[in-house]
VOBA-1610 file (N, C-alpha, C; in pm, whole numbers, padded with zeros to 5 digits, always signed):
BEGIN
Met-00511-01278-02826Met-00403-01219-02744Met-00392-01069-02770Leu-00378-00992-02663Leu-00356-00849-02673Leu-00219-00822-02730Glu-00206-00768-02847Glu-00080-00738-02909Glu-00081-00603-02976Asp+00024-00527-02961Asp+00032-00396-03025Asp+00096-00403-03159Lys+00111-00291-03225Lys+00161-00279-03363Lys+00315-00305-03365Phe+00378-00309-03251Phe+00521-00342-03247Phe+00546-00486-03209Gly+00439-00564-03205Gly+00453-00709-03173Gly+00468-00740-03027Arg+00445-00649-02943Arg+00456-00679-02792Arg+00319-00731-02747Arg+00329-00840-02666Arg+00204-00899-02611Arg+00192-00869-02469Phe+00072-00856-02423Phe+00038-00806-02289Phe-00020-00911-02201His+00066-00978-02127His+00029-01086-02038His-00002-01036-01896Tyr+00020-00902-01875Tyr+00037-00855-01735Tyr-00052-00727-01724Leu-00142-00730-01626Leu-00234-00613-01595Leu-00200-00561-01459Arg-00172-00429-01454Arg-00153-00359-01333Arg-00276-00282-01301Leu-00349-00322-01195Leu-00477-00275-01163Leu-00475-00185-01036Ser-00493-00059-01049Ser-00504+00028-00928Ser-00644+00028-00880Ile-00653+00014-00744Ile-00791+00004-00683Ile-00821+00133-00599Thr-00718+00218-00577Thr-00730+00344-00508Thr-00609+00429-00540Asp-00623+00560-00530Asp-00507+00644-00545Asp-00472+00706-00412Val-00538+00657-00304Val-00515+00710-00170Val-00398+00637-00109Cys-00304+00713-00041Cys-00197+00646+00030Cys-00176+00716+00161Asn-00145+00637+00262Asn-00127+00698+00397Asn+00018+00726+00429Phe+00104+00701+00340Phe+00249+00740+00357Phe+00272+00871+00279Ser+00376+00940+00320Ser+00417+01067+00255Ser+00561+01061+00208Cys+00587+00966+00124Cys+00726+00946+00074Cys+00778+01071-00001Asp+00898+01107+00028Asp+00951+01232-00029Asp+00950+01239-00174Tyr+00966+01125-00244Tyr+00974+01126-00390Tyr+00834+01109-00461Cys+00733+01091-00386Cys+00601+01063-00436Cys+00494+01164-00383Leu+00465+01157-00255Leu+00371+01247-00198Leu+00428+01313-00070Pro+00525+01401-00094Pro+00594+01459+00021Pro+00505+01537+00119Asp+00391+01590+00062Asp+00298+01667+00145Asp+00176+01580+00191Gly+00189+01451+00164Gly+00072+01359+00190Gly-00025+01358+00083Tyr-00129+01271+00096Tyr-00234+01258-00009Tyr-00321+01376-00006Ala-00354+01423-00129Ala-00446+01537-00145Ala-00566+01487-00231Cys-00684+01502-00189Cys-00799+01454-00263Cys-00836+01560-00366Asp-00771+01545-00479Asp-00785+01644-00588Asp-00846+01574-00718Thr-00892+01450-00699Thr-00947+01378-00813Thr-01076+01309-00778Asp-01160+01264-00875Asp-01272+01190-00847Asp-01240+01061-00773Arg-01306+01039-00660Arg-01274+00919-00576Arg-01382+00806-00592Asp-01447+00809-00702Asp-01547+00705-00737Asp-01473+00585-00790Phe-01407+00512-00700Phe-01317+00404-00742Phe-01395+00283-00795Leu-01329+00199-00875Leu-01393+00081-00935Leu-01457-00002-00825Ala-01581-00046-00850Ala-01653-00135-00762Ala-01609-00280-00788Leu-01636-00370-00690Leu-01597-00510-00705Leu-01655-00570-00830Ser-01783-00534-00865Ser-01846-00594-00986Ser-01774-00546-01109Glu-01728-00421-01113Glu-01660-00369-01230Glu-01523-00433-01246Ile-01459-00460-01130Ile-01328-00523-01128Ile-01338-00665-01185Lys-01455-00737-01152Lys-01467-00874-01204Lys-01482-00875-01355Thr-01564-00780-01410Thr-01574-00773-01556Thr-01445-00739-01616Leu-01367-00644-01558Leu-01237-00600-01612Leu-01140-00716-01616Val-01129-00786-01505Val-01024-00894-01507Val-01062-01007-01601Asn-01193-01040-01596Asn-01238-01145-01691Asn-01212-01109-01837Gly-01231-00980-01868Gly-01214-00931-02004Gly-01067-00943-02042Phe-00975-00902-01958Phe-00837-00908-01985Phe-00789-01050-01992Ala-00838-01142-01901Ala-00803-01279-01905Ala-00840-01349-02030Ser-00955-01310-02086Ser-01004-01377-02214Ser-00914-01331-02333Leu-00835-01230-02310Leu-00745-01182-02419Leu-00601-01218-02392Gly-00582-01314-02302Gly-00445-01371-02281Gly-00372-01320-02163Thr-00433-01227-02089Thr-00357-01177-01965Thr-00362-01290-01860Ser-00247-01318-01803Ser-00238-01428-01705Ser-00197-01382-01564Lys-00147-01259-01560Lys-00100-01208-01434Lys-00172-01069-01401Val-00215-01052-01278Val-00273-00928-01232Val-00198-00882-01109Arg-00159-00755-01111Arg-00092-00697-00993Arg-00189-00590-00940Ile-00231-00597-00821Ile-00316-00498-00756Ile-00228-00390-00692Thr-00256-00266-00730Thr-00175-00156-00682Thr-00268-00043-00625Gly-00205+00066-00585Gly-00273+00186-00537Gly-00219+00307-00601Gly-00196+00414-00523Gly-00199+00429-00381Gly-00164+00308-00301Glu-00232+00298-00187Glu-00212+00183-00099Glu-00331+00096-00101Pro-00325-00022-00164Pro-00449-00103-00182Pro-00503-00153-00054Ser-00428-00167+00054Ser-00483-00222+00174Ser-00580-00125+00243Leu-00587+00001+00197Leu-00676+00091+00252Leu-00821+00066+00209Arg-00844-00018+00114Arg-00975-00061+00075Arg-01021-00183+00159Lys-01133-00171+00223Lys-01183-00274+00313Lys-01217-00400+00242Asp-01243-00387+00110Asp-01287-00502+00033Asp-01167-00569-00041Leu-01048-00537+00004Leu-00929-00591-00069Leu-00929-00741-00074Pro-00964-00815+00034Pro-00964-00965+00012Pro-01063-01012-00093Glu-01178-00943-00103Glu-01271-00983-00206Glu-01217-00944-00354Ile-01143-00841-00356Ile-01077-00804-00485Ile-00976-00908-00528Ile-00894-00947-00433Ile-00789-01052-00454Ile-00861-01179-00500Lys-00971-01212-00434Lys-01044-01339-00471Lys-01101-01330-00611Ala-01149-01210-00646Ala-01206-01192-00777Ala-01100-01209-00887Cys-00981-01166-00859Cys-00871-01181-00952Cys-00826-01325-00964Ser-00803-01390-00850Ser-00745-01523-00842Ser-00847-01628-00901Ser-00973-01604-00894Ser-01075-01699-00940Ser-01112-01680-01086Ala-01059-01572-01151Ala-01089-01548-01290Ala-01021-01654-01379Ser-01098-01712-01470Ser-01044-01818-01557Ser-00933-01755-01637Gly-00814-01822-01635Gly-00702-01774-01720Gly-00597-01693-01637Ile-00638-01649-01523Ile-00542-01574-01439Ile-00466-01674-01348Glu-00330-01682-01375Glu-00245-01778-01312Glu-00171-01722-01187His-00163-01586-01182His-00081-01524-01076His-00143-01391-01035Val-00165-01377-00902Val-00207-01256-00847Val-00106-01193-00753Ala-00065-01074-00781Ala+00040-01007-00704Ala-00016-00874-00649Met+00059-00815-00556Met+00011-00688-00503Met+00132-00610-00464Thr+00128-00477-00487Thr+00233-00386-00441Thr+00170-00303-00322Ser+00245-00293-00212Ser+00191-00229-00091Ser+00306-00158-00018Asn+00269-00062+00064Asn+00375-00004+00152Asn+00391-00084+00279Gly+00314-00188+00299Gly+00338-00278+00408Gly+00272-00235+00543Tyr+00190-00127+00542Tyr+00138-00073+00663Tyr+00051-00174+00740Lys-00026-00257+00665Lys-00112-00358+00723Lys-00065-00502+00700Leu+00056-00515+00654Leu+00110-00646+00617Leu+00106-00745+00738Asp+00161-00692+00850Asp+00176-00779+00969Asp+00037-00832+01018Thr-00065-00759+01004Thr-00195-00796+01055Thr-00290-00867+00955Asp-00267-00828+00821Asp-00361-00879+00722Asp-00311-00984+00621Ile-00182-01021+00631Ile-00125-01113+00523Ile-00198-01242+00520Glu-00251-01300+00629Glu-00319-01420+00618Glu-00447-01411+00535Lys-00521-01300+00559Lys-00645-01279+00479Lys-00620-01277+00332Trp-00504-01208+00293Trp-00472-01187+00157Trp-00427-01323+00097Val-00352-01401+00165Val-00316-01529+00114Val-00436-01623+00104Asp-00527-01625+00198Asp-00645-01708+00191Asp-00728-01668+00073Ala-00723-01543+00030Ala-00808-01497-00085Ala-00744-01534-00217Gly-00606-01570-00212Gly-00544-01615-00341Gly-00425-01541-00378Leu-00364-01457-00290Leu-00248-01381-00325Leu-00131-01470-00340Asp-00051-01450-00451Asp+00063-01532-00479Asp+00193-01465-00443Ser+00202-01331-00469Ser+00326-01268-00452Ser+00297-01126-00405Leu+00403-01064-00354Leu+00396-00932-00283Leu+00510-00851-00304Asn+00490-00725-00339Asn+00605-00623-00351Asn+00578-00525-00238Ile+00684-00508-00150Ile+00676-00414-00046Ile+00782-00312-00062Ser+00741-00189-00036Ser+00839-00066-00052Ser+00914-00053+00075Ile+01045-00063+00064Ile+01138-00032+00178Ile+01256+00041+00120Asp+01265+00169+00133Asp+01368+00248+00070Asp+01491+00254+00154Ser+01487+00205+00272Ser+01601+00207+00365Ser+01584+00102+00471Leu+01695+00041+00514Leu+01686-00056+00624Leu+01729+00013+00753Asp+01759+00142+00741Asp+01787+00219+00861Asp+01652+00274+00909Pro+01604+00238+01034Pro+01473+00280+01075Pro+01455+00431+01080Arg+01557+00512+01113Arg+01550+00650+01108Arg+01532+00711+00973Met+01615+00658+00875Met+01600+00696+00741Met+01470+00657+00680Phe+01417+00533+00711Phe+01289+00487+00665Phe+01178+00588+00712Ala+01187+00624+00839Ala+01082+00720+00893Ala+01095+00853+00828Ala+01212+00898+00799Ala+01233+01028+00734Ala+01178+01027+00595Ile+01192+00920+00521Ile+01140+00907+00388Ile+00991+00899+00381Thr+00936+00808+00461Thr+00787+00772+00455Thr+00697+00851+00543Gly+00756+00913+00654Gly+00671+00972+00752Gly+00611+00880+00854His+00660+00754+00856His+00607+00648+00954His+00724+00570+01006Asn+00716+00544+01137Asn+00818+00461+01207Asn+00762+00316+01211Lys+00762+00255+01083Lys+00700+00120+01074Lys+00792+00018+01026Leu+00920+00038+01010Leu+01010-00052+00946Leu+01013-00188+01019Glu+01016-00194+01147Glu+01025-00308+01223Glu+00906-00405+01200Thr+00783-00349+01210Thr+00661-00429+01187Thr+00651-00474+01044Ile+00691-00391+00953Ile+00691-00435+00809Ile+00784-00553+00784Leu+00905-00547+00843Leu+00998-00658+00827Leu+00940-00784+00897Leu+00869-00769+01003Leu+00801-00888+01068Leu+00694-00943+00973Gly+00626-00850+00907Gly+00520-00891+00809Gly+00579-00965+00694Ile+00696-00923+00648Ile+00764-00999+00540Ile+00797-01137+00585Asp+00850-01153+00701Asp+00882-01283+00757Asp+00750-01377+00755Lys+00643-01316+00800Lys+00510-01392+00800Lys+00477-01434+00654Ala+00492-01342+00559Ala+00453-01369+00427Ala+00538-01482+00366Ile+00670-01477+00387Ile+00760-01582+00345Ile+00718-01717+00402Ala+00688-01719+00534Ala+00647-01843+00600Ala+00522-01901+00540Leu+00438-01812+00489Leu+00309-01853+00425Leu+00328-01897+00283Gly+00446-01891+00231Gly+00476-01932+00092Gly+00460-01822-00011Val+00448-01700+00033Val+00432-01586-00060Val+00569-01549-00114Lys+00581-01527-00245Lys+00699-01476-00306Lys+00704-01327-00283Val+00818-01281-00217Val+00820-01141-00175Val+00938-01070-00252Lys+00900-00952-00302Lys+01005-00858-00357Lys+00997-00735-00267Val+01111-00667-00257Val+01122-00542-00186Val+01171-00435-00278Asn+01089-00328-00296Asn+01124-00213-00379Asn+01195-00105-00302Ala+01307-00062-00357Ala+01378+00048-00297Ala+01412+00149-00411Val+01363+00274-00398Val+01389+00374-00496Val+01529+00438-00465Leu+01620+00435-00564Leu+01746+00494-00545Leu+01742+00649-00536Met+01804+00705-00435Met+01800+00851-00423Met+01934+00894-00360Lys+01996+00982-00432Lys+02133+01034-00397Lys+02142+01079-00253Gln+02058+01162-00210Gln+02062+01226-00076Gln+02009+01139+00032Tyr+01956+01020+00010Tyr+01900+00936+00103Tyr+01960+00799+00124Asn+01965+00717+00018Asn+01999+00575+00043Asn+02106+00529-00060Glu+02171+00623-00130Glu+02270+00584-00235Glu+02385+00493-00174Lys+02415+00517-00050Lys+02524+00444+00022Lys+02479+00319+00091Glu+02358+00276+00078Glu+02306+00163+00150Glu+02309+00027+00087Leu+02372+00018-00035Leu+02382-00108-00104Leu+02444-00215-00015Lys+02548-00181+00064Lys+02618-00279+00141Lys+02520-00336+00248Asn+02442-00251+00308Asn+02342-00295+00413Asn+02238-00395+00349Phe+02190-00356+00230Phe+02095-00440+00162Phe+02154-00572+00126Leu+02283-00577+00079Leu+02348-00701+00044Leu+02363-00792+00163Thr+02402-00735+00278Thr+02414-00811+00401Thr+02280-00879+00436Trp+02172-00806+00419Trp+02040-00855+00448Trp+02003-00966+00354Leu+02040-00959+00227Leu+02005-01062+00132Leu+02085-01183+00151Lys+02194-01187+00227Lys+02272-01307+00254Lys+02183-01414+00311Thr+02090-01373+00398Thr+02009-01471+00471Thr+01856-01455+00451Thr+01813-01360+00368Thr+01670-01332+00346Thr+01630-01365+00206Pro+01540-01459+00183Pro+01501-01508+00052Pro+01397-01413-00013Val+01431-01290-00039Val+01351-01200-00111Val+01427-01151-00234Thr+01362-01080-00326Thr+01425-01010-00435Thr+01419-00866-00409Leu+01539-00803-00393Leu+01550-00656-00371Leu+01550-00591-00516Arg+01456-00501-00536Arg+01455-00435-00660Arg+01490-00288-00639Leu+01609-00251-00695Leu+01651-00115-00686Leu+01596-00040-00807Ile+01523+00065-00789Ile+01451+00133-00890Ile+01502+00272-00907Glu+01542+00305-01031Glu+01587+00445-01056Glu+01467+00541-01032Leu+01493+00643-00964Leu+01401+00754-00946Leu+01350+00806-01080Met+01217+00817-01092Met+01164+00862-01226Met+01098+01004-01204Gln+01121+01084-01308Gln+01064+01219-01302Gln+00907+01210-01325Thr+00833+01283-01243Thr+00695+01294-01266Thr+00657+01447-01266Gly+00525+01475-01284Gly+00490+01613-01297Gly+00518+01697-01171Asp+00524+01631-01054Asp+00528+01708-00930Asp+00667+01699-00865Asn+00765+01632-00922Asn+00889+01609-00853Asn+01013+01655-00925Val+01002+01748-01019Val+01114+01779-01115Val+01235+01816-01030Thr+01225+01907-00929Thr+01342+01954-00854Thr+01405+01839-00773Phe+01314+01763-00712Phe+01364+01651-00628Phe+01440+01549-00722Phe+01383+01527-00841Phe+01447+01435-00937Phe+01582+01485-00977Asn+01592+01604-01007Asn+01725+01661-01054Asn+01826+01647-00943Gln+01785+01659-00813Gln+01878+01652-00701Gln+01914+01507-00661Asn+01827+01418-00696Asn+01843+01279-00640Asn+01853+01165-00739His+01842+01179-00868His+01847+01071-00960His+01980+01003-00957Val+01978+00869-00949Val+02101+00786-00949Val+02083+00679-01057Ser+02176+00665-01150Ser+02169+00561-01254Ser+02201+00421-01189Gly+02130+00327-01235Gly+02144+00188-01191Gly+02260+00115-01262Met+02310+00171-01373Met+02415+00103-01450Met+02539+00077-01366Pro+02596+00172-01292Pro+02715+00137-01216Pro+02689+00026-01113Ile+02572+00016-01060Ile+02538-00093-00973Ile+02536-00228-01048Lys+02483-00228-01163Lys+02482-00349-01249Lys+02626-00395-01273Glu+02713-00306-01309Glu+02852-00335-01336Glu+02917-00395-01211Gln+02883-00333-01095Gln+02943-00380-00965Gln+02898-00521-00934Leu+02769-00548-00960Leu+02717-00681-00933Leu+02784-00788-01019Leu+02795-00756-01149Leu+02862-00855-01239Leu+03001-00876-01202Glu+03070-00777-01165Glu+03210-00789-01120Glu+03227-00867-00994Ser+03119-00870-00912Ser+03124-00943-00780Ser+03067-01087-00793Gly+03040-01133-00916Gly+02999-01273-00927Gly+02853-01293-00943Trp+02769-01185-00943Trp+02632-01204-00966Trp+02601-01235-01113Glu+02503-01317-01141Glu+02464-01360-01272Glu+02324-01322-01307Gln+02298-01282-01433Gln+02168-01232-01472Gln+02072-01346-01504Leu+01949-01333-01454Leu+01841-01433-01486Leu+01770-01402-01616Ile+01715-01501-01674Ile+01633-01485-01798Ile+01484-01443-01752Arg+01432-01343-01817Arg+01299-01299-01779Arg+01188-01389-01826Asp+01084-01405-01745Asp+00968-01483-01780Asp+00873-01390-01857Lys+00783-01444-01925Lys+00695-01363-02016Lys+00597-01272-01937Thr+00573-01305-01807Thr+00496-01213-01727Thr+00573-01134-01633Ala+00707-01140-01643Ala+00790-01064-01548Ala+00778-00915-01567Gly+00806-00838-01463Gly+00805-00698-01475Gly+00934-00652-01540Pro+00961-00521-01534Pro+01071-00465-01616Pro+01213-00480-01557Ala+01219-00545-01442Ala+01352-00550-01375Ala+01443-00652-01443Gln+01576-00613-01446Gln+01685-00707-01479Gln+01724-00773-01343Glu+01705-00904-01336Glu+01731-00971-01207Glu+01861-01049-01215Phe+01926-01057-01086Phe+02054-01120-01075Phe+02050-01207-00952Phe+02132-01321-00962Phe+02144-01410-00841Phe+02288-01439-00821His+02315-01483-00698His+02454-01518-00656His+02445-01640-00562Pro+02527-01744-00584Pro+02516-01866-00507Pro+02534-01844-00356Asp+02600-01742-00317Asp+02626-01718-00173Asp+02515-01639-00102Tyr+02415-01607-00179Tyr+02305-01522-00124Tyr+02172-01594-00138Gln+02088-01587-00035Gln+01948-01641-00043Gln+01858-01551-00121Gly+01888-01421-00119Gly+01807-01327-00190Gly+01863-01294-00329Lys+01783-01232-00413Lys+01822-01188-00546Lys+01818-01033-00550Ile+01871-00976-00660Ile+01866-00831-00681Ile+01805-00803-00818Gly+01718-00706-00825Gly+01661-00667-00952Gly+01691-00514-00973Leu+01717-00478-01094Leu+01740-00337-01126Leu+01636-00290-01230Ile+01570-00179-01194Ile+01463-00125-01283Ile+01523+00011-01328Met+01564+00016-01462Met+01632+00135-01510Met+01561+00193-01633Pro+01453+00267-01607Pro+01370+00321-01711Pro+01447+00413-01813Tyr+01557+00462-01774Tyr+01628+00551-01865Tyr+01729+00476-01949Ser+01737+00347-01937Ser+01831+00266-02014Ser+01778+00244-02155Lys+01873+00210-02245Lys+01843+00193-02385Lys+01745+00068-02398Asp+01646+00089-02486Asp+01555-00027-02518Asp+01475-00076-02396Phe+01454+00009-02293Phe+01374-00027-02172Phe+01238-00072-02219Cys+01174-00006-02313Cys+01036-00034-02346Cys+01017-00150-02445Ala+01128-00203-02496Ala+01115-00305-02602Ala+01049-00429-02551Thr+01059-00458-02419Thr+00998-00581-02365Thr+00875-00547-02285Cys+00807-00434-02307Cys+00689-00403-02237Cys+00582-00506-02256Asn+00529-00549-02142Asn+00427-00657-02150Asn+00305-00631-02057Arg+00287-00499-02019Arg+00192-00467-01917Arg+00106-00345-01955Leu-00014-00348-01908Leu-00111-00236-01929Leu-00158-00196-01795Arg-00203-00072-01783Arg-00243-00020-01652Arg-00388+00034-01656Ile-00464+00001-01545Ile-00597+00052-01528Ile-00592+00138-01401Ser-00642+00262-01410Ser-00647+00352-01295Ser-00765+00309-01204Ala-00761+00362-01085Ala-00868+00330-00988Ala-01007+00374-01034Thr-01017+00473-01123Thr-01139+00525-01175Thr-01178+00467-01312Gly-01110+00369-01353Gly-01151+00291-01476Gly-01098+00350-01607Lys-00975+00402-01603Lys-00913+00454-01721Lys-00788+00361-01765Leu-00785+00332-01892Leu-00672+00255-01945Leu-00555+00346-01971His-00445+00318-01916His-00318+00388-01944His-00228+00291-02018Leu-00202+00330-02148Leu-00117+00247-02232Leu+00031+00251-02188Cys+00065+00350-02102Cys+00199+00363-02051Cys+00185+00440-01917Leu+00281+00413-01825Leu+00283+00489-01704Leu+00287+00637-01725Phe+00351+00670-01839Phe+00369+00822-01866Phe+00290+00856-01993Ala+00181+00791-02023Ala+00093+00836-02127Ala+00037+00972-02103Asp+00003+01042-02209Asp-00049+01183-02190Asp-00188+01185-02144Gln-00261+01071-02142Gln-00401+01073-02089Gln-00435+00928-02060Gly-00541+00914-01970Gly-00606+00783-01953Gly-00721+00774-02047Leu-00754+00656-02088Leu-00859+00628-02185Leu-00978+00567-02107Asp-01092+00631-02115Asp-01204+00582-02033Asp-01272+00458-02085Ile-01259+00343-02008Ile-01322+00219-02051Ile-01434+00186-01945Arg-01465+00268-01853Arg-01557+00237-01745Arg-01699+00201-01803Pro-01756+00266-01901Pro-01885+00226-01945Pro-01896+00079-01988Ala-01778+00027-02035Ala-01778-00116-02081Ala-01774-00212-01964Leu-01757-00163-01843Leu-01751-00244-01721Leu-01881-00256-01654Gln-01987-00199-01705Gln-02114-00202-01637Gln-02191-00327-01659Ser-02148-00410-01759Ser-02210-00535-01786Ser-02121-00654-01741Thr-02179-00761-01706Thr-02104-00878-01666Thr-02044-00945-01791Asp-02099-00913-01905Asp-02044-00957-02040Asp-01928-00868-02072Ser-01810-00933-02086Ser-01688-00851-02117Ser-01661-00831-02262Ser-01748-00872-02353Ser-01719-00863-02496Ser-01703-00721-02543Gln-01780-00628-02492Gln-01766-00483-02533Gln-01629-00435-02485Leu-01588-00472-02370Leu-01456-00435-02311Leu-01344-00487-02401Gln-01352-00615-02432Gln-01254-00679-02519Gln-01234-00604-02649Ala-01344-00571-02712Ala-01331-00499-02846Ala-01268-00361-02825Gln-01303-00290-02719Gln-01249-00156-02695Gln-01098-00168-02664Leu-01061-00266-02590Leu-00920-00283-02555Leu-00836-00307-02678Ile-00882-00397-02769Ile-00811-00423-02891Ile-00799-00296-02979Glu-00902-00212-02988Glu-00903-00096-03059Glu-00802+00006-03004Leu-00810+00031-02872Leu-00729+00134-02810Leu-00574+00096-02810Leu-00550-00034-02806Leu-00411-00078-02808Leu-00336-00033-02931Gly-00404+00002-03034Gly-00342+00050-03153Gly-00272+00182-03139Asp-00303+00254-03031Asp-00246+00383-03007Asp-00121+00380-02914Lys-00088+00261-02867Lys+00031+00248-02778Lys+00159+00282-02858Glu+00245+00370-02802Glu+00363+00408-02867Glu+00484+00318-02837Ala+00595+00332-02901Ala+00708+00249-02889Ala+00783+00270-02766Thr+00772+00393-02707Thr+00857+00424-02589Thr+00782+00523-02503His+00833+00541-02381His+00773+00635-02288His+00811+00781-02303Trp+00924+00808-02374Trp+00979+00937-02397Trp+01025+01001-02265Leu+01038+00919-02160Leu+01079+00974-02027Leu+01216+01039-02040Gln+01301+00980-02118Gln+01440+01022-02134Gln+01442+01171-02191Asp+01335+01218-02250Asp+01327+01350-02304Asp+01252+01447-02205Gly+01226+01399-02085Gly+01158+01483-01988Gly+01010+01479-02000Phe+00956+01398-02081Phe+00804+01389-02095Phe+00747+01298-01990Thr+00659+01353-01905Thr+00604+01269-01799Thr+00454+01252-01821Gly+00395+01307-01922Gly+00258+01278-01954Gly+00160+01327-01842Ala+00060+01247-01812Ala-00038+01287-01716Ala-00009+01243-01573Thr+00116+01178-01559Thr+00148+01126-01428Thr+00206+01234-01344Lys+00129+01284-01252Lys+00170+01385-01161Lys+00255+01328-01045His+00215+01209-00998His+00297+01135-00894His+00264+00990-00914Leu+00350+00901-00858Leu+00335+00761-00882Leu+00222+00695-00811Ala+00167+00760-00708Ala+00050+00704-00639Ala-00068+00701-00727Met-00078+00781-00837Met-00183+00775-00924Met-00212+00641-00987Leu-00101+00570-01021Leu-00117+00442-01088Leu-00036+00333-01022Gly+00026+00354-00917Gly+00103+00254-00848Gly+00234+00220-00915Gly+00290+00303-00990Gly+00416+00284-01056Gly+00415+00189-01176
//
């Protein structure tokens, strides 16, 4: 089992397969994607070795991320490689939903179990203003298709003071009849968004207090769950999750490691560098990879230091899919 010096075990791999994104969200890529890095992304054969290596060390959940993963033409093959790996029990993906309506059946046939879709506003005009795309209606239709196919759906919304801070009521109305988990995510500071962060950061704690006062109850986290504190209410079909990276002891339950699209291990979303493991992916035998992962995990720190303004090598969230 992959375990660090603080006793945290890593059941959860977040695998980026591209850093390219076709949206231009104000908090991430306001000027659109810029090709300023090596675009020699992991090949399918390397991904197979990678996932098998992690699975042999106790990882049971893989989340495919980007950038926008659906921009890779071999996405169904990548999903299949993850879902067919011995020991992997759950394959998830995070997407902006651009191809959801047209491609969800292919993804489910390949073995996709759950899906996170980014929707920062249920107001079509605000959605277009944030993302640069007038796609809210078709994305919502895609979510309906995914639910009908049995996919567990979560919707990610980044809290931003000047954009959607007042939209909680609209989201709650939607959750009355929609069986998804809405995850409200605190805006995080990255290397490229300092001014935007200072203008728009909203704490999730007042929302948590409001939910508890309104009869919402907190769920117990599963061992492979992400960092959200999740809440349910008997009068709502949907649930709410809060991701509050600036809260006390946020990193105490860390259970995930990240691999970049170019084969670097990131021990934290805000680590000061990625650690190159790509040479170990050239063989179908994952034993070299396993040994390297165990060794490198010794350098994982207790916290992300984000509360002190340290953002490490993360220039924007599209680099590693959050």
